[in-house]
N, CA, C and O of each residue as an XYZ file, in Angstrom:
352
protein
N     -43.539     -9.008     29.636
C     -42.738     -7.913     29.146
C     -43.188     -7.602     27.719
O     -43.368     -8.502     26.899
N     -43.363     -6.340     27.446
C     -43.799     -5.945     26.108
C     -42.613     -5.886     25.165
O     -41.455     -5.924     25.579
N     -42.936     -5.794     23.898
C     -41.877     -5.727     22.888
C     -41.062     -4.448     23.040
O     -39.843     -4.473     22.871
N     -41.708     -3.344     23.351
C     -41.005     -2.070     23.523
C     -40.040     -2.146     24.704
O     -38.928     -1.622     24.636
N     -40.465     -2.795     25.782
C     -39.588     -2.935     26.947
C     -38.398     -3.816     26.624
O     -37.283     -3.544     27.069
N     -38.626     -4.867     25.856
C     -37.527     -5.756     25.479
C     -36.523     -5.021     24.600
O     -35.316     -5.217     24.738
N     -37.012     -4.181     23.703
C     -36.104     -3.412     22.842
C     -35.298     -2.405     23.653
O     -34.124     -2.166     23.369
N     -35.933     -1.815     24.665
C     -35.229     -0.858     25.513
C     -34.093     -1.509     26.284
O     -33.008     -0.938     26.397
N     -34.337     -2.693     26.812
C     -33.289     -3.398     27.552
C     -32.166     -3.824     26.611
O     -30.990     -3.738     26.965
N     -32.524     -4.282     25.420
C     -31.506     -4.676     24.447
C     -30.678     -3.489     23.999
O     -29.476     -3.619     23.764
N     -31.311     -2.331     23.878
C     -30.596     -1.120     23.488
C     -29.581     -0.693     24.533
O     -28.477     -0.254     24.210
N     -29.979     -0.833     25.800
C     -29.040     -0.493     26.873
C     -27.872     -1.460     26.908
O     -26.732     -1.056     27.137
N     -28.151     -2.737     26.683
C     -27.072     -3.732     26.670
C     -26.132     -3.467     25.507
O     -24.914     -3.577     25.648
N     -26.695     -3.118     24.362
C     -25.871     -2.816     23.198
C     -25.022     -1.575     23.456
O     -23.843     -1.537     23.105
N     -25.629     -0.560     24.072
C     -24.886      0.650     24.405
C     -23.744      0.370     25.375
O     -22.650      0.917     25.237
N     -24.010     -0.489     26.360
C     -22.988     -0.852     27.337
C     -21.835     -1.574     26.661
O     -20.670     -1.301     26.948
N     -22.161     -2.501     25.758
C     -21.116     -3.241     25.049
C     -20.310     -2.319     24.144
O     -19.093     -2.467     24.029
N     -20.977     -1.377     23.506
C     -20.269     -0.406     22.668
C     -19.340      0.464     23.516
O     -18.238      0.806     23.086
N     -19.788      0.818     24.716
C     -18.948      1.613     25.614
C     -17.717      0.828     26.045
O     -16.634      1.400     26.170
N     -17.867     -0.465     26.273
C     -16.725     -1.300     26.662
C     -15.712     -1.373     25.519
O     -14.506     -1.258     25.741
N     -16.208     -1.562     24.302
C     -15.309     -1.601     23.146
C     -14.622     -0.252     22.958
O     -13.428     -0.193     22.668
N     -15.379      0.825     23.124
C     -14.792      2.162     23.004
C     -13.732      2.425     24.055
O     -12.688      3.004     23.756
N     -13.990      2.003     25.283
C     -13.016      2.183     26.367
C     -11.760      1.357     26.092
O     -10.644      1.819     26.329
N     -11.943      0.141     25.594
C     -10.780     -0.685     25.252
C      -9.943     -0.059     24.145
O      -8.713     -0.092     24.186
N     -10.622      0.509     23.161
C      -9.907      1.185     22.075
C      -9.143      2.387     22.605
O      -7.998      2.615     22.212
N      -9.756      3.155     23.487
C      -9.086      4.319     24.080
C      -7.854      3.903     24.872
O      -6.800      4.527     24.751
N      -7.977      2.864     25.674
C      -6.834      2.370     26.456
C      -5.726      1.891     25.528
O      -4.549      2.141     25.785
N      -6.094      1.209     24.455
C      -5.100      0.719     23.504
C      -4.354      1.879     22.844
O      -3.130      1.842     22.715
N      -5.087      2.900     22.430
C      -4.452      4.058     21.794
C      -3.540      4.804     22.760
O      -2.448      5.228     22.383
N      -3.980      4.963     23.989
C      -3.155      5.666     24.979
C      -1.904      4.873     25.325
O      -0.838      5.460     25.508
N      -2.012      3.556     25.417
C      -0.817      2.755     25.707
C       0.135      2.773     24.507
O       1.353      2.741     24.685
N      -0.407      2.824     23.292
C       0.446      2.960     22.107
C       1.178      4.288     22.092
O       2.353      4.349     21.730
N       0.492      5.349     22.483
C       1.131      6.663     22.568
C       2.237      6.655     23.615
O       3.321      7.192     23.385
N       1.962      6.043     24.770
C       2.979      5.959     25.828
C       4.193      5.159     25.339
O       5.329      5.534     25.627
N       3.967      4.062     24.603
C       5.068      3.262     24.059
C       5.907      4.086     23.102
O       7.136      4.046     23.164
N       5.261      4.835     22.215
C       5.997      5.658     21.247
C       6.802      6.751     21.951
O       7.935      7.036     21.565
N       6.224      7.352     22.969
C       6.934      8.403     23.701
C       8.133      7.825     24.450
O       9.188      8.455     24.520
N       7.972      6.634     25.006
C       9.064      5.979     25.728
C      10.193      5.605     24.774
O      11.366      5.811     25.087
N       9.842      5.054     23.609
C      10.873      4.718     22.620
C      11.619      5.957     22.148
O      12.840      5.935     21.999
N      10.877      7.045     21.911
C      11.508      8.277     21.452
C      12.433      8.865     22.515
O      13.455      9.465     22.183
N      12.082      8.697     23.784
C      12.898      9.254     24.864
C      14.148      8.424     25.124
O      15.182      8.971     25.510
N      14.069      7.106     24.917
C      15.174      6.238     25.292
C      16.175      5.952     24.171
O      17.349      5.697     24.440
N      15.718      5.992     22.918
C      16.578      5.557     21.813
C      16.723      6.638     20.760
O      15.920      7.567     20.671
N      17.776      6.487     19.962
C      18.005      7.431     18.872
C      17.111      7.077     17.692
O      16.441      6.044     17.689
N      17.114      7.943     16.698
C      16.289      7.723     15.502
C      16.717      6.458     14.758
O      15.868      5.695     14.294
N      18.015      6.233     14.644
C      18.525      5.061     13.930
C      18.108      3.781     14.645
O      17.713      2.808     14.003
N      18.196      3.781     15.962
C      17.817      2.587     16.725
C      16.322      2.285     16.612
O      15.929      1.126     16.479
N      15.499      3.317     16.666
C      14.063      3.075     16.551
C      13.696      2.639     15.133
O      12.807      1.806     14.957
N      14.369      3.191     14.121
C      14.112      2.746     12.749
C      14.451      1.266     12.591
O      13.700      0.518     11.964
N      15.571      0.849     13.154
C      15.958     -0.562     13.075
C      14.940     -1.440     13.804
O      14.618     -2.534     13.340
N      14.444     -0.970     14.923
C      13.439     -1.710     15.687
C      12.173     -1.910     14.855
O      11.631     -3.014     14.800
N      11.705     -0.846     14.211
C      10.473     -0.936     13.438
C      10.649     -1.785     12.186
O       9.733     -2.513     11.804
N      11.801     -1.706     11.546
C      12.057     -2.544     10.367
C      12.114     -4.014     10.777
O      11.605     -4.876     10.060
N      12.718     -4.300     11.905
C      12.834     -5.687     12.368
C      11.458     -6.302     12.630
O      11.283     -7.507     12.449
N      10.488     -5.503     13.047
C       9.155     -6.037     13.294
C       8.246     -5.964     12.077
O       7.238     -6.669     12.026
N       8.574     -5.136     11.104
C       7.722     -5.001      9.922
C       7.731     -6.277      9.077
O       6.694     -6.663      8.537
N       8.871     -6.928      8.956
C       8.980     -8.124      8.110
C       8.132     -9.274      8.658
O       7.309     -9.800      7.909
N       8.280     -9.693      9.908
C       7.424    -10.792     10.383
C       5.946    -10.422     10.443
O       5.088    -11.268     10.192
N       5.641     -9.175     10.771
C       4.234     -8.773     10.803
C       3.635     -8.782      9.400
O       2.475     -9.155      9.221
N       4.421     -8.372      8.406
C       3.948     -8.413      7.026
C       3.703     -9.833      6.554
O       2.711    -10.109      5.879
N       4.602    -10.728      6.908
C       4.405    -12.134      6.539
C       3.168    -12.711      7.214
O       2.433    -13.488      6.604
N       2.937    -12.341      8.457
C       1.752    -12.818      9.156
C       0.492    -12.296      8.483
O      -0.490    -13.027      8.351
N       0.511    -11.039      8.058
C      -0.659    -10.488      7.386
C      -0.886    -11.147      6.040
O      -2.028    -11.422      5.671
N       0.182    -11.403      5.301
C       0.038    -12.036      3.991
C      -0.494    -13.452      4.144
O      -1.398    -13.868      3.419
N       0.064    -14.177      5.077
C      -0.343    -15.565      5.259
C      -1.623    -15.701      6.076
O      -2.223    -16.775      6.120
N      -2.036    -14.632      6.712
C      -3.283    -14.566      7.490
C      -3.425    -15.746      8.442
O      -4.488    -16.358      8.545
N      -2.354    -16.047      9.120
C      -2.334    -17.109     10.127
C      -2.875    -18.431      9.591
O      -3.650    -19.116     10.258
N      -2.462    -18.771      8.395
C      -2.795    -20.069      7.835
C      -3.963    -20.089      6.873
O      -4.283    -21.143      6.323
N      -4.614    -18.945      6.653
C      -5.778    -18.933      5.768
C      -5.379    -19.249      4.333
O      -6.056    -20.023      3.657
N      -4.288    -18.659      3.865
C      -3.853    -18.926      2.490
C      -3.340    -20.343      2.370
O      -3.596    -21.010      1.367
N      -2.622    -20.814      3.371
C      -2.097    -22.179      3.276
C      -3.222    -23.201      3.229
O      -3.107    -24.206      2.528
N      -4.308    -22.967      3.960
C      -5.428    -23.901      3.891
C      -6.124    -23.824      2.542
O      -6.590    -24.843      2.031
N      -6.201    -22.634      1.955
C      -6.802    -22.500      0.630
C      -5.947    -23.205     -0.412
O      -6.475    -23.872     -1.302
N      -4.623    -23.061     -0.307
C      -3.727    -23.721     -1.255
C      -3.801    -25.231     -1.073
O      -3.764    -25.975     -2.053
N      -3.904    -25.684      0.149
C      -4.018    -27.122      0.402
C      -5.282    -27.677     -0.235
O      -5.252    -28.748     -0.842
N      -6.393    -26.959     -0.103
C      -7.646    -27.405     -0.706
C      -7.525    -27.457     -2.225
O      -7.953    -28.434     -2.840
N      -6.953    -26.432     -2.838
C      -6.809    -26.412     -4.292
C      -5.841    -27.493     -4.745
O      -6.073    -28.145     -5.763
N      -4.767    -27.688     -4.006
C      -3.787    -28.710     -4.353
C      -4.347    -30.106     -4.223
O      -4.049    -30.973     -5.046
N      -5.155    -30.340     -3.204
C      -5.712    -31.680     -3.018
C      -6.706    -32.014     -4.122
O      -6.794    -33.169     -4.538
N      -7.456    -31.029     -4.605
C      -8.387    -31.316     -5.701
C      -7.623    -31.614     -6.988
O      -8.065    -32.439     -7.787
N      -6.490    -30.959     -7.200
C      -5.663    -31.255     -8.373
C      -5.080    -32.664     -8.277
O      -4.992    -33.364     -9.285
N      -4.690    -33.079     -7.098
C      -4.122    -34.415     -6.911
C      -5.185    -35.476     -7.197
O      -4.892    -36.506     -7.804
N      -6.399    -35.225     -6.763
C      -7.488    -36.167     -7.015
C      -7.765    -36.275     -8.514
O      -8.016    -37.366     -9.025
N      -7.717    -35.133     -9.222
C      -7.946    -35.149    -10.654
C      -6.848    -35.921    -11.389
O      -7.125    -36.675    -12.321
N      -5.611    -35.724    -10.962
C      -4.488    -36.411    -11.594
C      -4.572    -37.916    -11.303
O      -4.344    -38.736    -12.193
N      -4.892    -38.267    -10.081
C      -4.950    -39.676     -9.701
C      -6.137    -40.379    -10.366
O      -6.114    -41.595    -10.554
N      -7.164    -39.621    -10.717
C      -8.338    -40.228    -11.324
C      -8.179    -40.550    -12.791
O      -9.052    -41.206    -13.359
N      -7.103    -40.120    -13.437
C      -6.926    -40.372    -14.871
C      -6.777    -41.771    -15.187
O      -6.620    -42.128    -16.354
């Protein structure tokens, strides 16, 4: 197989993978639209506002804490401080 042929096959595979990601994104957006339309049809404005506020707080905390990334960074910094203090 020549180099040009190998690049052509890789390009098609890359295109196929990009199409799969694009299709997944489209499905996600359409299901989000359907969810919003269903919420708007079933509940009042006050009820939907309360629903969104109730989910904003835990989602914000998850984003801030990045599923443990900050806690692991703090643990690393704290452990080095403990070693320095214990070494005195």
